[in-house]
Structure formats: structure tokens, C-alpha cells
C-alpha positions as CSV (number, residue, x, y, z in Angstrom):
1,X,88.6,50.9,112.5
2,X,90.7,52.2,115.4
3,X,92.6,55.1,115.9
4,X,95.8,55.7,118.4
5,X,96.0,59.5,119.2
6,X,99.2,60.5,120.6
7,X,100.5,64.0,121.9
8,X,104.0,64.9,123.1
9,X,102.9,68.2,124.4
10,X,104.6,70.1,121.1
11,X,103.1,67.9,118.3
12,X,99.8,65.6,117.9
13,X,100.3,62.0,115.9
14,X,96.9,60.1,114.3
15,X,97.6,56.7,112.9
16,X,94.9,54.1,111.9
17,X,95.4,50.7,113.0
18,X,94.1,47.5,111.1
19,X,94.9,44.0,111.6
20,X,98.8,43.8,112.3
21,X,101.4,44.8,113.5
22,X,103.3,47.9,114.4
23,X,106.5,49.3,116.0
24,X,106.7,52.4,117.6
25,X,109.6,54.6,117.9
26,X,111.8,57.3,116.9
27,X,114.0,55.3,114.1
28,X,112.4,56.1,110.8
29,X,111.8,52.5,110.3
30,X,109.2,52.4,112.9
31,X,105.5,52.3,111.2
32,X,104.9,55.1,113.9
33,X,107.2,57.1,114.2
34,X,107.7,59.8,117.2
35,X,110.3,62.4,117.3
36,X,110.4,63.3,121.3
37,X,113.7,62.5,123.3
38,X,111.9,60.4,125.9
39,X,110.9,57.8,122.9
40,X,113.6,55.0,122.6
41,X,114.4,54.4,118.5
42,X,112.2,51.0,119.0
43,X,109.9,51.6,122.0
44,X,107.0,49.1,122.2
45,X,105.3,47.1,119.5
46,X,101.4,47.4,118.7
47,X,99.5,44.1,117.6
48,X,96.0,43.9,116.1
49,X,93.7,41.5,115.3
50,X,91.7,43.4,114.0
51,X,89.2,43.9,116.6
52,X,87.5,47.5,116.9
53,X,87.6,47.5,120.6
54,X,91.3,46.8,121.9
55,X,94.9,46.1,120.5
56,X,98.2,44.6,122.6
57,X,100.7,46.9,124.0
58,X,104.8,45.3,124.4
59,X,107.6,47.5,125.9
60,X,110.6,46.6,124.0
61,X,113.2,47.1,127.0
62,X,112.4,51.3,126.5
63,X,114.4,53.3,128.7
64,X,111.3,55.3,129.7
65,X,108.8,52.5,129.7
66,X,105.2,52.0,128.5
67,X,102.1,52.8,131.2
68,X,98.8,51.9,130.4
69,X,96.2,53.8,133.1
70,X,99.0,55.1,134.8
71,X,100.5,51.7,135.5
72,X,103.5,50.6,134.3
73,X,104.1,47.5,132.3
74,X,106.2,44.5,131.6
75,X,106.2,42.6,128.5
76,X,102.8,42.6,126.7
77,X,99.1,43.5,127.5
78,X,95.6,44.3,126.1
79,X,94.7,48.4,125.7
80,X,91.3,48.5,124.9
81,X,89.1,51.4,123.6
82,X,88.9,54.7,125.9
83,X,92.5,53.7,127.7
84,X,95.0,56.2,128.2
85,X,98.6,54.8,128.1
86,X,101.6,56.7,127.9
87,X,105.4,55.9,126.0
88,X,108.2,58.2,127.5
89,X,106.4,60.8,128.5
90,X,104.3,60.8,124.9
91,X,100.3,60.3,126.1
92,X,98.5,58.5,124.1
93,X,94.1,57.1,123.6
94,X,92.8,54.2,121.7
95,X,89.6,55.5,120.3
96,X,87.0,54.7,117.5
97,X,86.8,55.9,113.8
98,X,84.7,58.4,115.0
99,X,85.1,59.4,118.3
100,X,85.1,62.8,119.3
101,X,87.5,62.8,123.2
102,X,90.1,64.7,124.5
103,X,92.9,63.8,126.8
104,X,92.4,64.9,130.4
105,X,95.2,67.6,130.2
106,X,93.8,70.8,130.3
107,X,96.2,72.4,127.8
108,X,98.7,70.9,124.8
109,X,100.8,73.0,123.1
110,X,100.5,70.8,119.6
111,X,102.3,71.6,116.4
112,X,99.1,69.8,115.2
113,X,99.8,67.4,111.9
114,X,96.5,65.5,112.7
115,X,93.4,66.5,113.8
116,X,93.6,68.7,117.1
117,X,89.7,69.2,117.2
118,X,90.2,65.6,119.2
119,X,92.5,67.3,121.9
120,X,90.3,70.4,122.4
121,X,87.3,68.7,122.6
122,X,85.3,71.6,122.3
123,X,85.8,72.2,126.2
124,X,86.3,76.3,126.3
125,X,88.8,75.5,129.3
126,X,91.1,73.6,127.1
127,X,93.9,75.3,124.4
128,X,93.4,74.3,121.1
129,X,96.2,74.4,117.9
130,X,95.1,74.0,114.8
131,X,96.9,74.0,111.2
132,X,95.8,76.8,109.0
133,X,94.1,73.8,106.5
134,X,91.9,72.7,109.7
135,X,91.3,76.1,110.6
136,X,89.8,77.3,107.3
137,X,87.6,74.2,106.9
138,X,83.8,74.4,106.3
139,X,82.4,76.3,109.5
140,X,80.0,74.2,111.2
141,X,76.1,74.7,110.9
142,X,75.7,76.1,114.3
143,X,78.5,78.9,113.6
144,X,77.3,79.5,110.5
145,X,74.0,79.8,112.3
146,X,75.4,83.3,113.6
147,X,72.9,86.1,113.0
148,X,75.5,88.6,112.3
149,X,78.2,86.2,110.8
150,X,76.8,86.7,106.9
151,X,76.3,90.2,107.0
152,X,80.0,90.1,108.3
153,X,81.4,88.2,106.3
154,X,79.9,90.1,103.3
155,X,80.9,93.7,104.6
156,X,84.7,92.2,104.6
157,X,84.0,90.4,101.5
158,X,83.4,93.7,100.0
159,X,87.0,95.5,101.0
160,X,88.4,92.5,98.4
161,X,87.8,95.3,95.8
162,X,87.4,98.6,97.9
163,X,90.1,101.3,97.1
164,X,90.8,102.0,100.9
165,X,93.9,102.3,101.9
166,X,95.1,99.3,103.7
167,X,95.5,101.6,107.3
168,X,91.4,102.0,106.8
169,X,91.0,98.8,105.2
170,X,92.3,97.0,108.3
171,X,90.3,99.2,111.0
172,X,87.0,98.3,109.2
173,X,87.6,95.1,109.7
174,X,88.8,94.7,113.2
175,X,85.7,96.9,113.8
176,X,83.5,94.4,111.4
177,X,84.6,91.0,113.4
178,X,84.1,92.0,116.9
179,X,80.2,92.4,116.0
180,X,80.5,88.2,115.6
181,X,83.8,87.1,117.8
182,X,83.6,88.9,121.7
183,X,86.5,91.0,122.3
184,X,87.8,93.8,124.2
185,X,91.0,94.1,122.0
186,X,91.4,93.3,118.8
187,X,94.5,93.7,116.5
188,X,96.3,93.1,113.1
189,X,99.8,92.7,113.2
190,X,102.6,92.4,110.5
191,X,105.8,91.2,110.2
192,X,108.5,94.2,110.2
193,X,110.5,94.3,107.0
194,X,113.5,94.8,108.9
195,X,114.8,91.4,110.7
196,X,118.0,91.5,113.3
197,X,118.8,88.7,114.5
198,X,120.8,90.3,117.5
199,X,117.5,90.8,119.8
200,X,116.3,88.2,122.2
201,X,113.8,87.9,124.7
202,X,110.1,86.3,125.1
203,X,108.0,88.9,124.0
204,X,107.9,90.4,120.3
205,X,107.8,94.0,120.8
206,X,104.9,95.2,118.7
207,X,105.6,99.1,118.0
208,X,105.7,100.5,114.1
209,X,109.1,100.3,114.4
210,X,110.7,97.8,112.5
211,X,111.1,94.6,114.4
212,X,114.5,92.6,115.0
213,X,114.1,89.0,114.0
214,X,112.5,87.2,111.1
215,X,109.4,86.5,113.5
216,X,109.1,90.3,114.7
217,X,105.7,92.1,114.5
218,X,104.3,95.4,114.7
219,X,100.3,96.8,115.1
220,X,99.4,97.9,112.3
221,X,95.7,98.7,113.6
222,X,94.4,98.0,117.0
223,X,90.8,98.2,118.5
224,X,90.2,98.7,122.1
225,X,85.8,97.9,122.3
226,X,86.0,98.4,126.8
227,X,86.6,102.1,126.1
228,X,90.0,101.8,128.0
229,X,93.0,103.7,126.8
230,X,94.8,100.8,124.9
231,X,98.0,101.5,126.1
232,X,101.3,99.2,125.3
233,X,100.4,96.1,123.2
234,X,101.7,92.7,123.5
235,X,101.6,89.3,122.1
236,X,103.4,86.4,123.5
237,X,106.7,85.3,121.0
238,X,105.6,81.5,121.1
239,X,102.1,82.4,119.5
240,X,104.0,84.4,117.1
241,X,106.3,81.3,116.4
242,X,103.7,79.0,116.4
243,X,101.6,80.8,114.3
244,X,104.4,81.6,111.7
245,X,106.8,78.4,111.5
246,X,104.1,76.4,112.1
247,X,100.8,78.0,110.2
248,X,98.9,77.3,113.4
249,X,95.9,79.1,114.6
250,X,95.9,79.3,118.4
251,X,93.6,79.2,120.7
252,X,94.2,79.8,124.9
253,X,91.3,79.1,126.2
254,X,92.2,80.3,129.7
255,X,94.9,81.6,130.7
256,X,95.2,81.4,133.8
257,X,95.0,77.3,133.5
258,X,97.8,77.0,130.5
259,X,101.7,76.5,131.9
260,X,102.5,78.0,128.7
261,X,101.2,81.6,129.3
262,X,100.0,81.5,133.0
263,X,103.2,83.2,134.0
264,X,103.3,85.4,130.8
265,X,103.4,89.1,132.3
266,X,101.6,90.2,128.7
267,X,98.9,88.3,129.3
268,X,98.4,88.7,133.3
269,X,99.1,92.1,133.6
270,X,96.0,92.7,130.9
271,X,93.6,90.4,133.1
272,X,93.1,88.6,129.5
273,X,90.8,85.4,130.3
274,X,90.9,84.1,126.7
275,X,92.8,84.9,123.4
276,X,92.9,83.4,119.9
277,X,95.2,84.4,116.8
278,X,95.4,83.3,113.2
279,X,97.3,83.6,110.5
280,X,97.2,86.1,107.8
281,X,98.0,83.6,105.2
282,X,97.4,83.4,102.0
283,X,98.7,82.1,98.5
284,X,101.6,80.2,100.8
285,X,102.6,83.7,102.6
286,X,101.9,84.3,106.2
287,X,101.7,88.0,106.4
288,X,101.1,88.4,110.0
289,X,98.4,87.7,112.7
290,X,95.0,88.5,113.6
291,X,94.3,88.8,116.9
292,X,91.8,89.1,119.6
293,X,91.7,88.7,123.2
294,X,88.6,89.0,126.2
295,X,88.9,89.9,130.3
296,X,85.1,88.6,130.4
297,X,85.0,85.3,131.7
298,X,81.6,84.5,129.8
299,X,83.7,84.9,126.7
300,X,86.1,82.5,126.8
301,X,86.8,81.3,123.7
302,X,85.8,77.7,122.0
303,X,87.3,75.9,118.5
304,X,84.6,77.5,116.9
305,X,85.4,81.2,117.4
306,X,88.9,80.0,116.2
307,X,87.7,78.7,112.8
308,X,85.9,82.0,112.4
309,X,88.5,84.1,113.6
310,X,90.9,82.1,110.7
311,X,88.5,82.8,108.1
312,X,88.1,85.8,108.5
313,X,91.9,86.4,108.5
314,X,92.3,84.7,105.6
315,X,89.9,87.1,103.6
316,X,92.1,90.1,105.5
317,X,94.9,88.6,103.8
318,X,93.4,88.2,100.3
319,X,92.5,91.8,100.8
320,X,96.2,92.5,101.3
321,X,97.8,90.2,98.6
322,X,95.8,92.0,96.1
323,X,97.0,95.4,97.6
324,X,100.1,94.7,97.1
325,X,99.7,93.3,93.5
326,X,98.1,96.6,92.8
327,X,101.2,98.1,93.8
328,X,102.9,95.8,92.1
329,X,101.7,96.7,88.8
330,X,101.5,99.9,89.5
331,X,105.4,99.9,90.1
332,X,105.5,97.7,87.0
333,X,103.9,100.0,84.7
334,X,105.8,102.9,85.9
335,X,109.5,100.9,85.7
336,X,107.7,100.5,81.9
337,X,107.6,103.9,81.3
338,X,110.5,104.5,82.5
339,X,112.1,102.2,80.2
340,X,110.3,103.4,77.4
341,X,111.1,106.9,77.9
342,X,114.9,105.8,78.5
343,X,114.4,103.5,75.3
344,X,113.6,107.2,73.3
345,X,116.5,109.4,74.8
346,X,118.8,106.0,73.6
347,X,116.3,105.7,70.3
348,X,117.4,109.1,69.7
349,X,121.1,109.6,70.7
350,X,121.9,107.3,68.3
351,X,120.1,108.3,65.0
352,X,121.7,110.6,64.3
353,X,122.2,112.4,60.9
354,X,124.7,110.4,59.2
355,X,127.2,113.1,58.3
356,X,128.3,113.4,54.1
357,X,132.2,111.9,53.5
358,X,133.5,112.4,50.1
359,X,136.0,109.5,50.3
360,X,134.2,106.7,52.3
361,X,130.7,105.1,53.0
362,X,129.5,103.7,56.3
363,X,126.3,102.3,57.5
364,X,126.2,101.5,61.5
365,X,123.6,98.8,63.0
366,X,122.3,98.0,66.7
367,X,119.7,95.6,67.9
368,X,119.4,95.7,71.6
369,X,118.7,92.6,73.3
370,X,116.5,94.2,75.9
371,X,114.3,97.3,75.8
372,X,117.6,99.0,76.3
373,X,120.9,98.0,75.8
374,X,124.6,98.9,76.7
375,X,126.3,98.9,73.1
376,X,126.6,102.1,71.3
377,X,127.9,103.6,68.1
378,X,128.5,107.3,66.5
379,X,129.9,108.5,63.0
380,X,130.8,112.2,63.0
381,X,132.6,115.1,60.8
382,X,134.6,116.7,63.6
383,X,135.9,120.8,63.0
384,X,138.8,119.9,60.6
385,X,137.3,117.6,58.5
386,X,138.0,114.3,59.4
387,X,135.2,111.5,59.8
388,X,134.9,110.1,63.8
389,X,133.5,107.2,64.6
390,X,133.3,104.9,67.1
391,X,131.5,101.4,68.1
392,X,131.8,100.7,72.3
393,X,130.2,98.0,74.6
394,X,129.4,98.3,78.0
395,X,129.4,96.1,80.9
396,X,126.2,94.7,82.2
397,X,122.5,94.7,80.3
398,X,119.6,97.0,80.8
399,X,119.1,100.1,82.3
400,X,122.1,100.4,84.1
401,X,124.6,99.4,80.8
402,X,122.3,102.1,79.4
403,X,123.0,105.2,81.5
404,X,126.7,104.3,81.1
405,X,126.0,104.3,77.4
406,X,124.5,108.1,77.3
407,X,127.4,109.2,79.5
408,X,129.9,107.8,77.2
409,X,128.5,109.1,74.1
410,X,127.7,112.3,75.2
411,X,131.0,113.0,76.6
412,X,132.5,112.0,73.0
413,X,130.2,114.6,71.5
414,X,131.6,117.4,73.9
415,X,134.5,116.6,72.9
416,X,134.4,116.1,69.4
417,X,133.2,119.8,69.1
418,X,136.7,120.9,70.0
419,X,138.6,122.1,66.9
420,X,141.7,120.6,67.9
421,X,140.3,117.3,69.0
422,X,142.9,114.7,69.5
423,X,141.7,111.0,69.7
424,X,144.3,109.5,72.1
425,X,143.3,112.3,74.7
426,X,139.4,112.2,74.1
427,X,139.5,108.5,75.1
428,X,142.2,109.1,78.1
429,X,139.7,111.8,79.5
430,X,136.4,110.0,79.1
431,X,138.0,106.7,80.3
432,X,139.3,109.1,83.4
433,X,135.6,110.5,84.0
434,X,133.5,107.0,84.0
435,X,136.2,105.4,86.6
436,X,135.7,108.3,88.9
437,X,131.5,108.6,88.6
438,X,131.0,104.7,88.4
439,X,131.4,101.7,90.5
440,X,134.9,99.3,89.4
441,X,132.7,96.6,87.6
442,X,131.6,99.6,85.7
443,X,133.3,99.7,82.3
444,X,133.5,99.5,78.6
445,X,135.2,98.2,75.6
446,X,135.6,101.1,72.8
447,X,137.2,101.1,69.6
448,X,137.5,104.7,68.4
449,X,138.7,106.0,65.3
450,X,139.1,108.7,62.5
451,X,140.0,109.0,58.9
452,X,141.5,111.6,57.4
453,X,140.2,114.7,55.0
454,X,141.4,113.0,52.1
455,X,140.1,109.4,52.6
456,X,143.4,108.0,52.7
457,X,144.1,106.6,56.6
458,X,142.6,105.7,59.6
459,X,144.0,106.3,63.1
460,X,142.6,104.8,65.8
461,X,142.5,103.4,69.4
462,X,141.3,100.1,70.5
463,X,140.4,100.3,74.0
464,X,140.0,96.3,75.0
465,X,137.2,95.9,72.3
466,X,137.1,92.6,69.7
467,X,139.3,93.6,66.8
468,X,138.0,95.1,63.8
469,X,138.8,93.2,60.4
470,X,140.1,95.3,57.8
471,X,139.7,93.6,54.5
472,X,141.6,94.8,51.7
473,X,140.3,94.9,48.1
474,X,143.4,92.2,47.3
475,X,141.3,89.7,50.0
476,X,143.9,90.4,52.9
477,X,142.8,90.2,56.0
478,X,144.1,92.7,58.8
479,X,142.9,92.6,62.5
480,X,143.2,95.9,64.5
481,X,144.1,94.6,67.8
482,X,143.5,96.1,71.0
483,X,146.1,98.8,72.3
484,X,145.5,98.8,75.9
485,X,142.6,98.1,78.9
486,X,138.9,98.4,78.6
487,X,138.2,102.4,79.6
488,X,136.5,103.0,82.9
489,X,138.3,100.3,84.7
490,X,141.7,101.9,85.9
491,X,142.9,105.7,86.4
492,X,146.1,104.8,85.5
493,X,145.5,103.4,82.0
494,X,147.4,103.9,79.1
495,X,146.7,103.5,75.1
496,X,148.4,103.8,72.0
497,X,147.2,105.5,68.9
498,X,147.9,103.2,65.6
499,X,147.8,105.0,61.7
500,X,146.8,101.9,59.0
501,X,146.1,103.5,55.0
502,X,142.7,102.9,53.4
503,X,142.6,102.5,50.4
504,X,139.9,102.3,47.4
505,X,137.4,99.2,48.3
506,X,138.9,98.3,51.7
507,X,136.0,97.5,54.0
508,X,136.3,97.9,57.6
509,X,134.0,96.0,59.9
510,X,133.7,96.9,63.7
511,X,131.7,94.5,65.9
512,X,130.6,94.0,69.8
513,X,130.5,90.4,71.0
514,X,127.0,90.0,70.4
515,X,128.0,88.9,67.0
516,X,130.5,86.6,67.2
517,X,128.9,85.2,70.9
518,X,126.2,84.7,69.2
519,X,124.6,81.0,70.4
520,X,122.1,78.8,68.1
521,X,120.1,76.2,70.1
522,X,122.7,74.2,70.4
523,X,124.9,76.4,71.8
524,X,127.3,76.6,69.3
525,X,128.6,79.9,68.7
526,X,128.7,82.5,65.5
527,X,132.8,83.0,66.0
528,X,135.0,84.8,64.4
529,X,135.7,82.5,61.9
530,X,131.7,82.4,60.3
531,X,131.9,86.4,60.5
532,X,135.3,86.5,58.3
533,X,134.0,83.9,55.9
534,X,130.5,85.3,55.1
535,X,132.0,88.8,55.1
536,X,134.5,87.6,52.3
537,X,131.8,86.6,50.3
538,X,129.5,89.8,50.6
539,X,133.1,92.6,50.4
540,X,132.1,93.8,46.9
541,X,128.9,95.6,48.0
542,X,128.0,98.3,49.3
543,X,128.1,98.8,53.7
544,X,124.5,98.6,53.8
545,X,124.5,95.1,51.3
546,X,127.2,94.0,53.9
547,X,125.6,94.5,57.2
548,X,122.2,93.2,55.6
549,X,123.8,90.0,54.4
550,X,126.1,89.6,57.5
551,X,123.0,89.6,59.7
552,X,121.2,87.8,57.8
553,X,123.9,85.0,58.1
554,X,123.3,85.5,61.5
555,X,120.0,85.2,61.9
556,X,119.9,81.8,60.1
557,X,122.7,80.7,62.1
558,X,120.6,81.4,65.5
559,X,117.4,80.3,64.1
560,X,114.9,80.1,67.2
561,X,117.5,80.8,69.8
562,X,116.8,83.8,71.8
563,X,119.2,86.9,71.5
564,X,121.3,87.2,74.5
565,X,123.4,90.3,74.3
566,X,123.2,93.2,72.0
567,X,124.4,93.1,68.3
568,X,126.2,95.9,66.9
569,X,128.1,96.5,63.8
570,X,129.7,99.3,62.0
571,X,130.6,98.7,58.5
572,X,132.8,101.6,56.7
573,X,133.9,101.3,52.7
574,X,136.8,103.8,51.0
575,X,135.5,104.6,48.0
576,X,138.6,107.1,46.6
577,X,139.2,106.9,43.3
578,X,142.7,104.9,42.7
């Protein structure tokens, strides 16, 4: 079988050629597609009769032509095994299935989609770019037989489970790597955390300061074996982009002979002869770059050195990810501990000793959808003998909502200690405080009320809350609608206070929207109609019985669907003698 190997200096292409006909060009309908501006949409036609030694090539009237061994052709001509030919500026070679042969060009900036080792041909004078998958392929036997390799790999592998800090681990790794790969400088460069697309330039500044672009790096560890002061350290931005964007490992076989790097001051001023860079790549993430260079002409690097460097880089990346995962787990454990503390604080705030009130029975219930929630309730006796009760629903969920809930609840409890507690004034003061100390999106709906000492009247304020239902002993149902907006949303809100009669066997149920908006698997909501119907079937029982019955009906309705919001109810029932 024949293969067609091609490169445009940016990419390499490898195609198998069996008996048949093929079009080559930029067009997506071509069998061999080449993304290069010098290639026409349908540039050339290739035909094989199944021979293992030649094919026929025909120029399809392309603008930049077809050349065979330096001679531009017209029409259809034979290309034999080993011939070099050009489609525009794309260099091609016809090779056998097992041929390892390079182009005559000394250097190619290849973002490899094929086998870049064919371009390298193991010549230390040539530059090589390998995809990370190819660079991490099993090492050839002559590389594996290096006397220092296995001990070094063993020592590097030990760092995977070592508790050594990352900075020390990187320095240790560089010391181990330079035992196997001769180098005057070795460095680990990590991606900077703070992107800023405003900075440009051919060099990516490598300081411990945060970088300025998405591919910016800084020097995390540097080892200099020459005994000289390290000085400023730079790496070509082209190398950085090739590694991060294309996930390549890069070898500069001879800096002075490579036109991509021969004019780069960062390399020339350091008298670098040969250099290599490989990605710290693991689990789909390019974390940084492992880099080595040498000023010794006897130490020019080869393909094998590059693959060794990529292997070492892969081990370092695995250790870094282990460290990151450990830190993430520790942070998660710390967060879970904080959540447990918050849950305990919130539970203690709500787990109050319910007061005795001779003319009314009541039962509160709260089931958060998360470890901590934003719903709250309170039932307390005021200094003048009235019974205060409240249900609120804070915007949002999680820790933020829990903090707001705590603030609202404690603020009301402080105000309730006043001998002259006024409901409307308390709602107004808490709302202004919430608005002044929180974000505009932080607010709460609230229903708060008091029952007179004789149990005969309820005074309430509904701040944007779901209207509670007052089910009269006669069976009549009344809503207690909102008398103002939610608290904390505005600094100019006003509410109206309302007073209603509270008769023997009347039932008042206050709830949050986690009840009526609870959904089953079919995404149907429980809604107010079901709540009212279910309430009427159990209103003759105690507040605890009513609560348990309603929650059981809600559980049956929701079935296996997950709880998406906090569920809170407060049921009050008048037991005043007629």
C-alpha cells in the first residue's frame, strides 16, 4: 500500500492510497482536503491502478500548479515512490507503507494531524512537532534502556503520593529529569490565572506575576545546571501557542537553522543550540509546560528526547492534578463543615420552645430543599400578652438565603422584646435594614401577624406573600391578600395593616410557594386548588393533624419527583369557647 505524506509548514497530512481515484483540494467534497490558501478548491486529480510503486497525478487547472521534482507539469504524469512533488506550496512525498523518510526541508512547523515522526526522521538537526498522543506512545527500546531512566521514572512516580508541596515537587522533578535529559536549563511554566487579552507581543512574559493572555505562563520552577545565574527566563510565544492550542510537544533541533526561531532574541541571546517543550497534559487539561534547553552542541535533542520529556511532563501533570483534587476535596470538606454549622445554627433558631396561648393551638413545619434554606417561621408571646406569628420566604437558595433568613428572624426577635411592639413598624424597620445591608436582589416575602390576648382578633401585614387561607368553622374560605410589596426590595415601601375576627374552630394556614408550586414527575404543580380541597377534608382536626394530613397528600402528589424548594407551613386554630 502507498501513502501520500504532505505538509504545508503548519500541518502534516497522511493519506493511504489504494486502487482508485482521488481529488485533492480545499473543497470539502475532495477525498484529500488540504486547508492552505495556495491550494485551489479542486487542485489535482490522483489515480492509482493498485501499484505499490507509482500513481498518476493531473493538474486540474489550479492557479498555483503542480510540480514534480522541481518541474511544473501540464496534464497527467506519473509520480513514483520517493518522488517529491508540490501542490502550490504544499510539499508532498509518495512513500511505502513502512517507509520512514523525511523531507529535504530542515524544519517544519507542524501541527501534526498525522505522523510527524516521518518528518523528523530522527535527525537532530531537524525540528519536530508531535501530537501529545504520539509523544506519549511507548518509548523505543533504545530509550528505555537508558541506565538512569527507570530509577528516574520510579522517583518521579513516588511524587504522585508524596505530601510534598507543589513548589518543592516541581523543583525535585526538574532535578530528576536533568539526570536523563542533558540540559543547561530546565523549567516548569504554569498557565497564569488572570487573563487579560490587552497585552500582545511575540514573547510570553514568564514572571510570577499573573499573565496577560489566555496562553500566558509564568515560571513556577527553574533549574540551571551550568552554575550561571538564571537571569530573566523567556520562552517563545510560538512554542506556547503550539503546546496549548494544538496540544503538541515541540523540539527545536537546531535554533540557528530553524527560520521560526533563528531571529528570536530570547533564544539567540542565551546561546541556545537545541530546546524542547512538552505540555503538562492530563485528563484533558493543559496545565503548563515542561521545558529544557542546551547550549552544548553535543547535546542536540532527538525525537526520543522529546518523547521522554513528554512522559516526564505527563507524570508531573498527574501529580499536579492529584494536588488540585486534594485541595478541592479539602475545600469541599471545609464547605460541608461550614454548611453543617450553618444548618445547626438555623435549626437552633427555628427549634424554639413554642409558647402557650390559651385561645389558640398552632403547629409550624419546615422542610428545606437543601442543607440550609431560606424559609422561616416564628411563634412567640409578646410582652403585652399577644401572640406573634410569622412565615417568610427569602429570595434564592442555599447559604446566601440562609444568612438573610437568620438576619430577618433575629431582627424581629430583637424588636419583639419591646413593651410597645407595633407590627407595622417592625415590618418597616426590618425591610429598611434588609434593603440597606444587602443586594437589590435580596428580598423576602413575609406574612406576619398578632393575635389579641383574648384570641378574638388577628392583625396582620402581608408583604408580597402567598395569601394565607382562613377557613371558617362554617366552611367559608377567606384569603388574606398582600397589603404591600416584599420586604428589602425598596427603601420607600409601605404596607397596610389589617384586622380580622378569629372565631372558635376557625383555621388559618400560612404557607410558602414550596407547597403550591411543588411538582410531580409530569411537571404538574400542586397548586392552591388542591391545597384548599385537602384542607377542607381535615380542618376538624388539630393543627398538627391538619399539617400531617396536608403533607401526606402533598407527598402522594409529588411521589418520586425531587423537592425543588423549601416547604413551610404554619397552621393556627382558634379554640376559644363560644
